[in-house]
C-alpha positions as semicolon CSV with decimal commas, in nm:
position;residue;x (nm);y (nm);z (nm)
1;M;18,855;5,128;1,743
2;T;18,694;5,209;2,074
3;D;18,620;4,879;2,137
4;T;18,873;4,606;2,284
5;I;18,928;4,277;2,098
6;A;19,059;3,937;2,146
7;A;19,200;3,645;1,943
8;I;19,397;3,327;1,980
9;A;19,715;3,445;1,804
10;S;19,896;3,110;1,783
11;G;19,804;2,795;1,565
12;M;19,493;2,571;1,654
13;T;19,729;2,248;1,719
14;A;19,855;2,103;2,008
15;S;20,160;2,302;2,102
16;G;20,367;2,386;2,407
17;I;20,232;2,706;2,448
18;G;19,940;2,933;2,318
19;I;19,862;3,286;2,277
20;I;19,573;3,475;2,332
21;R;19,594;3,840;2,248
22;I;19,408;4,135;2,365
23;S;19,398;4,505;2,245
24;G;19,231;4,792;2,324
25;P;19,141;5,051;2,600
26;E;19,015;4,777;2,873
27;A;19,275;4,510;2,784
28;F;19,416;4,585;3,131
29;L;19,092;4,567;3,299
30;I;18,953;4,263;3,128
31;S;19,279;4,065;3,191
32;G;19,252;4,164;3,554
33;K;18,890;4,024;3,628
34;L;19,050;3,660;3,491
35;F;19,385;3,637;3,623
36;R;19,522;3,583;3,969
37;F;19,896;3,672;4,014
38;A;20,140;3,480;4,189
39;D;20,248;3,727;4,383
40;S;19,964;3,833;4,590
41;K;20,111;4,201;4,610
42;I;20,038;4,282;4,267
43;T;19,709;4,381;4,144
44;I;19,579;4,492;3,806
45;E;19,570;4,848;3,966
46;N;19,974;4,863;4,030
47;V;20,117;4,636;3,794
48;K;20,410;4,816;3,590
49;P;20,369;4,803;3,213
50;N;20,580;4,607;2,989
51;T;20,642;4,375;3,264
52;V;20,563;3,966;3,264
53;H;20,374;3,803;3,541
54;Y;20,328;3,448;3,657
55;G;19,943;3,348;3,789
56;F;19,667;3,138;3,705
57;I;19,357;3,187;3,480
58;R;19,032;3,167;3,680
59;D;18,661;3,129;3,596
60;G;18,512;3,210;3,945
61;K;18,656;2,999;4,183
62;A;18,796;2,724;3,893
63;T;19,148;2,744;3,769
64;L;19,163;2,715;3,401
65;D;19,540;2,706;3,344
66;E;19,860;2,860;3,485
67;A;19,973;3,135;3,280
68;L;20,241;3,417;3,186
69;L;20,061;3,758;3,117
70;L;20,251;4,014;2,914
71;F;20,138;4,379;3,030
72;L;20,230;4,622;2,719
73;K;20,162;4,984;2,784
74;A;20,049;5,217;2,448
75;P;20,178;5,338;2,233
76;H;20,473;5,092;2,252
77;T;20,289;4,773;2,128
78;Y;20,215;4,610;1,806
79;T;19,864;4,815;1,758
80;A;19,993;5,108;1,941
81;E;19,686;5,034;2,200
82;D;19,713;4,901;2,524
83;T;19,795;4,514;2,507
84;V;19,779;4,227;2,712
85;E;19,904;3,859;2,588
86;I;19,831;3,543;2,769
87;D;20,086;3,271;2,739
88;C;19,921;2,951;2,819
89;H;19,927;2,579;2,758
90;G;19,893;2,537;2,379
91;G;19,595;2,313;2,380
92;P;19,341;2,374;2,136
93;F;19,046;2,323;2,418
94;V;19,194;2,517;2,705
95;M;19,290;2,798;2,441
96;R;18,930;2,840;2,343
97;K;18,815;2,815;2,696
98;I;19,033;3,112;2,808
99;L;18,920;3,330;2,471
100;E;18,562;3,236;2,576
101;L;18,629;3,387;2,936
102;V;18,786;3,689;2,761
103;L;18,507;3,767;2,557
104;K;18,262;3,710;2,837
105;N;18,442;3,958;3,062
106;G;18,398;4,241;2,786
107;A;18,627;4,221;2,496
108;R;18,489;4,111;2,159
109;S;18,628;3,888;1,876
110;A;18,845;4,022;1,662
111;E;18,818;4,029;1,279
112;P;19,069;3,870;1,068
113;G;19,375;4,115;1,021
114;E;19,217;4,377;1,301
115;F;19,529;4,405;1,505
116;T;19,752;4,482;1,202
117;K;19,470;4,672;1,063
118;R;19,486;4,878;1,405
119;A;19,851;4,902;1,379
120;F;19,770;5,085;1,040
121;L;19,500;5,329;1,155
122;N;19,694;5,417;1,468
123;G;20,003;5,509;1,237
124;R;20,204;5,287;1,362
125;I;20,296;5,116;1,031
126;D;20,197;5,193;0,685
127;L;20,010;4,988;0,429
128;S;20,263;4,854;0,272
129;E;20,449;4,731;0,563
130;A;20,099;4,598;0,685
131;E;20,077;4,372;0,372
132;A;20,464;4,268;0,463
133;V;20,334;4,126;0,770
134;M;20,144;3,888;0,600
135;D;20,412;3,828;0,361
136;V;20,647;3,718;0,592
137;I;20,391;3,465;0,727
138;E;20,307;3,292;0,401
139;A;20,707;3,308;0,311
140;K;20,766;2,981;0,100
141;S;21,189;3,045;0,111
142;D;21,462;3,219;0,282
143;D;21,455;3,469;-0,035
144;A;21,107;3,560;0,009
145;L;21,143;3,605;0,378
146;A;21,445;3,815;0,331
147;C;21,232;4,027;0,061
148;S;20,933;4,047;0,315
149;L;21,136;4,158;0,590
150;R;21,305;4,443;0,412
151;Q;20,932;4,560;0,293
152;L;20,830;4,530;0,696
153;S;21,127;4,758;0,748
154;G;20,993;5,034;0,504
155;S;21,187;4,986;0,214
156;V;20,889;5,033;-0,025
157;K;20,752;5,277;0,203
158;N;21,066;5,521;0,227
159;E;21,097;5,492;-0,164
160;I;20,739;5,569;-0,237
161;T;20,717;5,829;0,022
162;D;21,010;5,997;-0,100
163;I;20,889;6,047;-0,420
164;R;20,527;6,119;-0,358
165;K;20,687;6,415;-0,126
166;A;20,877;6,540;-0,419
167;I;20,554;6,521;-0,646
168;I;20,347;6,719;-0,387
169;S;20,635;6,950;-0,382
170;E;20,586;7,055;-0,722
171;V;20,233;7,094;-0,702
172;A;20,270;7,366;-0,417
173;H;20,514;7,558;-0,580
174;I;20,262;7,554;-0,893
175;E;19,960;7,634;-0,658
176;A;20,191;7,911;-0,472
177;A;20,302;8,071;-0,795
178;L;19,946;8,068;-0,976
179;D;19,795;8,255;-0,634
180;D;20,051;8,483;-0,596
181;P;20,194;8,565;-0,958
182;E;20,343;8,906;-0,832
183;H;20,604;8,751;-0,634
184;M;20,633;8,381;-0,785
185;D;20,747;8,376;-1,119
186;L;20,722;8,064;-1,350
187;C;20,903;8,164;-1,629
188;G;21,151;7,884;-1,715
189;Y;20,950;7,626;-1,453
190;P;20,826;7,414;-1,726
191;E;21,190;7,302;-1,862
192;K;21,276;7,225;-1,489
193;L;20,983;7,039;-1,400
194;D;21,047;6,816;-1,721
195;K;21,416;6,750;-1,587
196;V;21,270;6,650;-1,254
197;T;20,961;6,441;-1,398
198;D;21,225;6,223;-1,608
199;D;21,393;6,170;-1,291
200;L;21,102;6,038;-1,095
201;I;20,975;5,817;-1,394
202;L;21,361;5,643;-1,383
203;R;21,309;5,552;-1,033
204;L;20,947;5,442;-1,038
205;Q;21,067;5,234;-1,356
206;K;21,365;5,107;-1,176
207;M;21,083;4,969;-0,919
208;L;20,883;4,834;-1,159
209;S;21,156;4,633;-1,328
210;T;21,196;4,438;-0,987
211;F;20,814;4,290;-1,002
212;E;20,893;3,967;-1,184
213;E;21,164;3,856;-0,999
214;G;20,990;3,991;-0,636
215;K;20,639;3,826;-0,761
216;I;20,854;3,493;-0,845
217;I;21,028;3,505;-0,527
218;K;20,735;3,610;-0,302
219;E;20,473;3,341;-0,480
220;G;20,720;3,090;-0,605
221;M;20,743;3,010;-0,988
222;L;20,482;2,796;-1,120
223;T;20,676;2,497;-1,287
224;V;20,559;2,227;-1,508
225;I;20,719;1,881;-1,587
226;L;20,645;1,756;-1,921
227;G;20,779;1,470;-2,082
228;K;20,622;1,180;-2,308
229;P;20,526;0,825;-2,110
230;N;20,815;0,679;-1,886
231;A;21,047;0,956;-1,938
232;G;21,090;0,991;-1,571
233;K;20,899;1,296;-1,516
234;S;20,761;1,144;-1,174
235;S;21,099;1,046;-1,076
236;I;21,238;1,392;-1,127
237;L;20,914;1,536;-0,910
238;N;21,027;1,283;-0,658
239;L;21,407;1,382;-0,667
240;L;21,289;1,748;-0,654
241;A;21,069;1,695;-0,348
242;G;21,292;1,496;-0,191
243;E;21,033;1,211;-0,090
244;E;20,799;0,972;-0,307
245;R;20,539;1,193;-0,368
246;A;20,445;1,033;-0,726
247;I;20,387;0,680;-0,807
248;V;20,663;0,568;-1,034
249;T;20,611;0,237;-1,253
250;D;20,736;0,085;-1,582
251;I;20,388;0,103;-1,697
252;E;20,323;0,377;-1,917
253;G;20,039;0,622;-1,850
254;T;20,055;0,592;-1,484
255;T;20,039;0,968;-1,419
256;R;19,717;1,056;-1,555
257;D;19,651;1,388;-1,356
258;T;19,837;1,687;-1,225
259;I;20,045;1,631;-0,893
260;E;20,114;1,958;-0,709
261;E;20,401;2,013;-0,466
262;T;20,611;2,299;-0,345
263;I;20,966;2,266;-0,292
264;R;21,280;2,484;-0,280
265;L;21,550;2,475;-0,509
266;N;21,855;2,612;-0,342
267;G;21,630;2,903;-0,198
268;I;21,412;2,959;-0,492
269;A;21,044;2,835;-0,420
270;L;20,880;2,631;-0,713
271;R;20,547;2,527;-0,743
272;V;20,597;2,218;-0,942
273;T;20,328;2,016;-1,103
274;D;20,364;1,667;-1,264
275;T;20,163;1,571;-1,550
276;A;20,036;1,326;-1,739
277;G;20,259;1,164;-2,028
278;I;20,214;1,365;-2,374
279;R;20,141;1,134;-2,614
280;K;19,861;1,044;-2,874
281;T;19,602;0,785;-2,717
282;G;19,286;0,667;-2,800
283;D;19,216;0,617;-2,421
284;K;18,974;0,880;-2,319
285;I;19,079;0,944;-1,964
286;E;19,424;0,962;-2,041
287;K;19,369;1,193;-2,341
288;I;19,181;1,452;-2,087
289;G;19,530;1,418;-1,874
290;V;19,740;1,520;-2,155
291;E;19,496;1,823;-2,239
292;K;19,528;1,918;-1,895
293;A;19,898;1,897;-1,916
294;L;19,918;2,133;-2,182
295;E;19,657;2,368;-2,043
296;T;19,866;2,383;-1,722
297;A;20,180;2,420;-1,910
298;E;20,043;2,744;-2,086
299;R;20,027;2,905;-1,758
300;A;20,346;2,831;-1,631
301;D;20,614;3,041;-1,509
302;L;20,889;2,759;-1,625
303;I;20,867;2,453;-1,804
304;L;21,105;2,139;-1,730
305;P;21,083;1,904;-2,053
306;V;21,203;1,609;-1,963
307;F;21,351;1,374;-2,230
308;D;21,457;1,000;-2,177
309;S;21,860;0,973;-2,287
310;S;21,815;0,603;-2,341
311;R;21,524;0,611;-2,600
312;P;21,537;0,792;-2,947
313;L;21,336;1,119;-2,993
314;D;21,012;1,085;-3,192
315;E;20,699;1,262;-3,271
316;N;20,585;1,314;-2,895
317;D;20,924;1,469;-2,811
318;N;20,912;1,696;-3,092
319;K;20,544;1,817;-3,000
320;I;20,693;1,896;-2,667
321;L;21,002;2,093;-2,839
322;D;20,761;2,266;-3,067
323;F;20,560;2,373;-2,764
324;I;20,821;2,506;-2,526
325;R;20,997;2,723;-2,833
326;G;20,948;3,084;-2,719
327;R;20,877;3,019;-2,367
328;K;21,090;2,981;-2,064
329;A;21,240;2,625;-2,026
330;V;21,527;2,406;-1,894
331;V;21,552;2,100;-2,084
332;L;21,625;1,776;-1,899
333;L;21,814;1,493;-2,025
334;N;21,716;1,217;-1,783
335;K;21,845;0,851;-1,707
336;S;22,199;0,985;-1,767
337;D;22,338;0,688;-1,577
338;L;22,181;0,456;-1,859
339;P;22,371;0,410;-2,222
340;S;22,308;0,706;-2,421
341;V;22,073;0,685;-2,749
342;T;21,995;1,047;-2,770
343;A;22,297;1,274;-2,690
344;E;22,296;1,629;-2,525
345;T;22,393;1,742;-2,884
346;D;22,072;1,641;-3,049
347;L;21,867;1,819;-2,811
348;R;22,093;2,129;-2,842
349;K;22,010;2,139;-3,226
350;K;21,626;2,129;-3,177
351;T;21,595;2,389;-2,888
352;E;21,750;2,724;-2,757
353;A;21,658;2,649;-2,395
354;P;21,936;2,503;-2,193
355;V;21,984;2,158;-2,177
356;I;22,111;1,964;-1,834
357;L;22,188;1,598;-1,810
358;I;22,018;1,459;-1,498
359;S;21,959;1,132;-1,335
360;A;21,666;1,083;-1,123
361;K;21,818;0,749;-1,009
362;E;22,172;0,865;-0,906
363;N;22,047;1,228;-0,784
364;T;22,248;1,407;-1,036
365;G;22,189;1,737;-1,199
366;I;21,989;1,930;-0,922
367;E;22,258;2,192;-0,878
368;Q;22,311;2,250;-1,266
369;L;21,914;2,277;-1,292
370;A;21,915;2,535;-0,999
371;D;22,201;2,729;-1,181
372;A;21,993;2,738;-1,535
373;V;21,664;2,854;-1,356
374;K;21,871;3,157;-1,183
375;E;22,014;3,250;-1,498
376;L;21,703;3,245;-1,682
377;F;21,489;3,406;-1,433
378;F;21,728;3,643;-1,247
379;S;22,047;3,673;-1,460
380;G;22,227;3,447;-1,246
381;K;22,167;3,644;-0,908
382;L;21,866;3,713;-0,683
383;R;21,820;4,084;-0,637
384;I;21,692;4,062;-0,302
385;N;21,945;4,299;-0,129
386;E;21,840;4,598;-0,356
387;E;21,707;4,910;-0,158
388;T;21,346;4,842;-0,269
389;M;21,185;4,538;-0,479
390;I;20,788;4,495;-0,577
391;T;20,590;4,199;-0,489
392;S;20,259;4,293;-0,501
393;V;20,057;4,334;-0,819
394;R;19,851;4,611;-0,621
395;H;20,161;4,813;-0,579
396;K;20,289;4,752;-0,978
397;E;19,953;4,884;-1,090
398;A;19,975;5,200;-0,844
399;I;20,320;5,267;-0,977
400;A;20,234;5,220;-1,312
401;G;19,956;5,437;-1,283
402;A;20,161;5,704;-1,135
403;V;20,435;5,651;-1,423
404;E;20,136;5,741;-1,687
405;S;20,038;6,023;-1,502
406;L;20,387;6,208;-1,510
407;R;20,424;6,104;-1,859
408;L;20,086;6,331;-1,935
409;V;20,268;6,593;-1,735
410;K;20,583;6,572;-2,000
411;T;20,298;6,581;-2,270
412;S;20,141;6,896;-2,125
413;I;20,484;7,066;-2,092
414;K;20,574;6,986;-2,455
415;N;20,260;7,120;-2,568
416;G;20,276;7,432;-2,377
417;M;19,964;7,372;-2,197
418;P;19,913;7,609;-1,878
419;E;20,039;7,505;-1,564
420;D;19,736;7,394;-1,380
421;F;19,720;7,117;-1,613
422;F;20,067;7,029;-1,461
423;S;19,926;7,026;-1,127
424;I;19,600;6,807;-1,203
425;D;19,847;6,491;-1,352
426;L;20,093;6,548;-1,072
427;M;19,824;6,555;-0,792
428;D;19,686;6,187;-0,988
429;A;20,048;6,059;-0,965
430;A;20,067;6,136;-0,603
431;S;19,733;5,997;-0,553
432;S;19,824;5,670;-0,730
433;L;20,120;5,630;-0,491
434;G;19,922;5,736;-0,171
435;K;19,718;5,408;-0,253
436;I;20,060;5,190;-0,182
437;T;20,119;5,359;0,139
438;G;19,759;5,407;0,238
439;E;19,743;5,782;0,252
440;D;19,457;5,770;-0,056
441;A;19,351;5,447;-0,016
442;A;18,980;5,419;0,021
443;D;18,805;5,211;0,304
444;D;18,675;4,937;0,070
445;L;19,050;4,853;-0,032
446;I;19,168;4,865;0,336
447;D;18,897;4,632;0,451
448;T;18,960;4,382;0,137
449;I;19,338;4,366;0,214
450;F;19,306;4,295;0,600
451;S;19,031;4,043;0,542
452;K;19,286;3,828;0,405
453;F;19,523;3,844;0,713
454;C;19,483;3,492;0,929
455;M;19,287;3,554;1,259
456;G;19,490;3,658;1,551
457;K;19,727;3,905;1,343
């Protein structure tokens, strides 16, 4: 934390502007060694904080680039440290040259996520907000971005902090009464604590109930397209992707391996996998493709089984219908533009999953598919406007741990245990929640979280 760190904070591709970020106690001093102000009256000694200046990056007498420098004074910066951002031309070569010059003048190369880690360690953000930073960067849909921004603004932090304070308040009351029994009476307190614990469990369970939806919004829905050969699976993938992503021919068995594409379906991110046609086959390679298709479907959040309305159902179709039983699926009856041999009613008799008429050729049925997916997973409506939504497995496990500890408190109350037993489990619950905000997070956990960040953030 005493070092001054630097890194390229923009993408390493040719672009209009590149950004090199410097943070730490010597950020101003280091930048002054390599920047010549266009206004000769300004020096690094008299530059005003929170201002932008035009000038030139120089290595000795050689000019490397013209640039804008932003001088930002602690604590009102991203890291809560003195920070300088160099806005130069966005060529990878020139950005590397400027970074090398910054490092040569006293900074060290930042580790992945170190700027955000410093923001956390300096108390500007908590751990849940820090994780939300990366979620914003990796957002795959409008809903994922909105959810991440809510977490970045403190939705998770505020709720967890409030619940944790309530728990610690009960611990403090118990400890004070045990230390001074003459002036504090715990008579009737277990009954009161039981009601408080019920309320806290309900609040935490409400948060837990948002996890499955939140995880899908954040990561995208793992979606597998299944169907017998020439049912139109690849055509539907191309329709969803909006481009010719998969090869489409009249030859059965064209798709022999999985093809993956991330698409957005009316705001829902789907990680769609097209698979080999499901059928009995003596072809060794095609057989491997069929087995892989079914293995992928086993892990899927959503299965899109495709049936050809212009052909009668056969044993391969029935195998697929058996496979999706009890799984989340939306049945697609494709080629609705052709004369129908298999009707929608035929499929509805064989499956409880919603059935959608679709035509990859005429681009119909997509809106109905989107509505069916929302109904299946989100009861017809996304809940991103709720006060708190959990999207992290780490947060889910910590909250579940806190709920379990609070239930142990209730068990102790029911069994008439001494009050100091309540304190032990209450503190365990507080500790679990503290892992989310970082107040009780071990150093190795913090290091692991920030090591997953991109360089320069």
